[in-house]
TILUMKE-737679 format. One line per 3 residues: number of its first residue (from 1); their letters; for each residue x, y, z of C-alpha. Coordinates in steps of 0.1 Angstrom, whole numbers, plus 2048, in hexadecimal, padded with zeros to 3 digits. Layout:
BEGIN
NUM> A> X/Y/Z ~ ...
***
This chain:
BEGIN
1> MSL> CE0/106/480 ~ CEE/122/495 ~ CD0/139/48D
4> LPI> CB7/123/49F ~ CC2/12C/4C3 ~ CC4/150/4BA
7> LIF> CA0/150/4AC ~ C93/13F/4CB ~ CA5/157/4E2
10> GQQ> C9A/174/4CD ~ C76/16D/4D4 ~ C7A/176/4F9
13> KII> C79/19B/502 ~ C79/1B0/521 ~ C56/1BB/52C
16> SGR> C54/1D8/544 ~ C38/1EC/552 ~ C28/1FC/571
19> VTD> C0E/1ED/588 ~ BF6/204/599 ~ BD6/203/5AE
22> ERG> BB4/212/5A3 ~ BC0/235/5AE ~ BDF/233/599
25> NPL> BF6/22E/5B7 ~ C14/218/5B1 ~ C13/1F5/5C1
28> AAV> C33/1E7/5CF ~ C3B/1C2/5D5 ~ C21/1B6/5BB
31> SVY> C2B/193/5AE ~ C2F/192/589 ~ C35/16F/57A
34> LKG> C32/15B/55A ~ C14/144/55D ~ C1E/11F/55E
37> TIL> C42/126/567 ~ C56/12F/586 ~ C64/14E/576
40> GTS> C59/16F/585 ~ C62/190/595 ~ C52/1AA/5AB
43> TNE> C4B/1CF/5A7 ~ C61/1E9/5B8 ~ C55/206/5CE
46> NGI> C4A/219/5AF ~ C35/1FC/5A2 ~ C4E/1F5/586
49> YRI> C57/1D2/57A ~ C6D/1C1/55F ~ C6A/19D/553
52> AAK> C76/189/535 ~ C59/179/522 ~ C50/16C/500
55> KGQ> C32/176/4EB ~ C14/162/4F5 ~ C1E/15C/519
58> TLV> C08/167/535 ~ C13/17F/550 ~ C02/17B/572
61> FSA> C00/199/589 ~ BF6/192/5AE ~ BF8/1A3/5CF
64> VGM> BE8/19D/5F2 ~ BC7/1B0/5F3 ~ BC5/1B5/5CD
67> EPR> BB3/1A2/5B2 ~ BCD/18E/59D ~ BCF/198/578
70> QEI> BDD/187/559 ~ BEB/197/53A ~ BF6/185/51A
73> VDT> C18/191/50C ~ C14/19E/4E9 ~ C2B/1B4/4D4
76> AHT> C2C/1D1/4EE ~ C4A/1D5/505 ~ C36/1E7/51F
79> INV> C18/1D9/532 ~ C09/1F0/54D ~ BF0/1E0/564
82> MLK> BD6/1ED/57D ~ BCC/1D5/599 ~ BAB/1D8/5AA
85> SQV> BA7/1D6/5D0 ~ B9A/1B5/5DE ~ B94/1C0/603
88> NKL> B76/1AA/60A ~ B86/18A/5FE ~ BA4/18A/615
91> EEV> B9D/171/631 ~ BBD/169/642 ~ BE2/172/63F
94> VVT> BFB/167/659 ~ C1C/17A/659 ~ C38/168/66B
97> AMG> C56/178/67C ~ C69/175/65B ~ C4E/186/647
100> TQR> C43/167/635 ~ C1E/162/62F ~ C10/140/638
103> LSR> BEF/130/640 ~ BEB/12C/666 ~ BE5/107/663
106> SLS> C07/102/653 ~ C1A/112/670 ~ C28/102/68F
109> GSV> C26/117/6AE ~ C0D/130/6BA ~ BF8/146/6A3
112> AGI> BE5/165/6AF ~ BC7/171/69B ~ BB6/193/699
115> MVS> B92/197/68F ~ B8E/1BA/683 ~ B6D/1C8/676
118> SSK> B7B/1EA/66C ~ B9C/1FA/663 ~ B98/213/680
121> KLK> B99/1F6/699 ~ BB7/1E7/688 ~ BCA/208/689
124> TFI> BC2/20C/6AE ~ BCD/1E8/6B5 ~ BEE/1EC/6A3
127> SKN> BF4/20F/6B2 ~ BEF/202/6D6 ~ C05/1E4/6D1
130> IKR> C21/1F8/6C1 ~ C20/211/6DE ~ C1F/1F5/6F8
133> RCG> C3D/1E3/6E7 ~ C51/203/6E3 ~ C4B/20B/708
136> ELL> C58/1E8/712 ~ C77/1ED/6FD ~ C7D/210/70C
139> QRS> C7A/203/72F ~ C94/1E8/728 ~ CAE/1FF/719
142> P> CC9/20D/730
***
């Protein structure tokens, strides 16, 4: 009777690995979770993750701007994953003051949007606004 819980617990193992992009660069903050559960983790700044899983469960890897990927847990203890860029499919991300991503229609308050046709325009827009905001803060300081 006491062997049954040990056998069930013994089926679970720690899976670890590294998540990279197409160029082999580590991807930080990638969500790694067990499909059909609320159990998950995220990768660190080196793209490394660790999660407890059982053989046959499916790990889901997802990140903003990347194509999600699924891997079935087998006998290996290491699962390294490469995520492909999904640049053209990203339509809208709203980042609130707290850093939480939400759909604009689910927010109360004002929402500002930016239509950017190239990354150069986005860099210029961000740069100008950072400089403007820093200038305002410097003028207010004693």
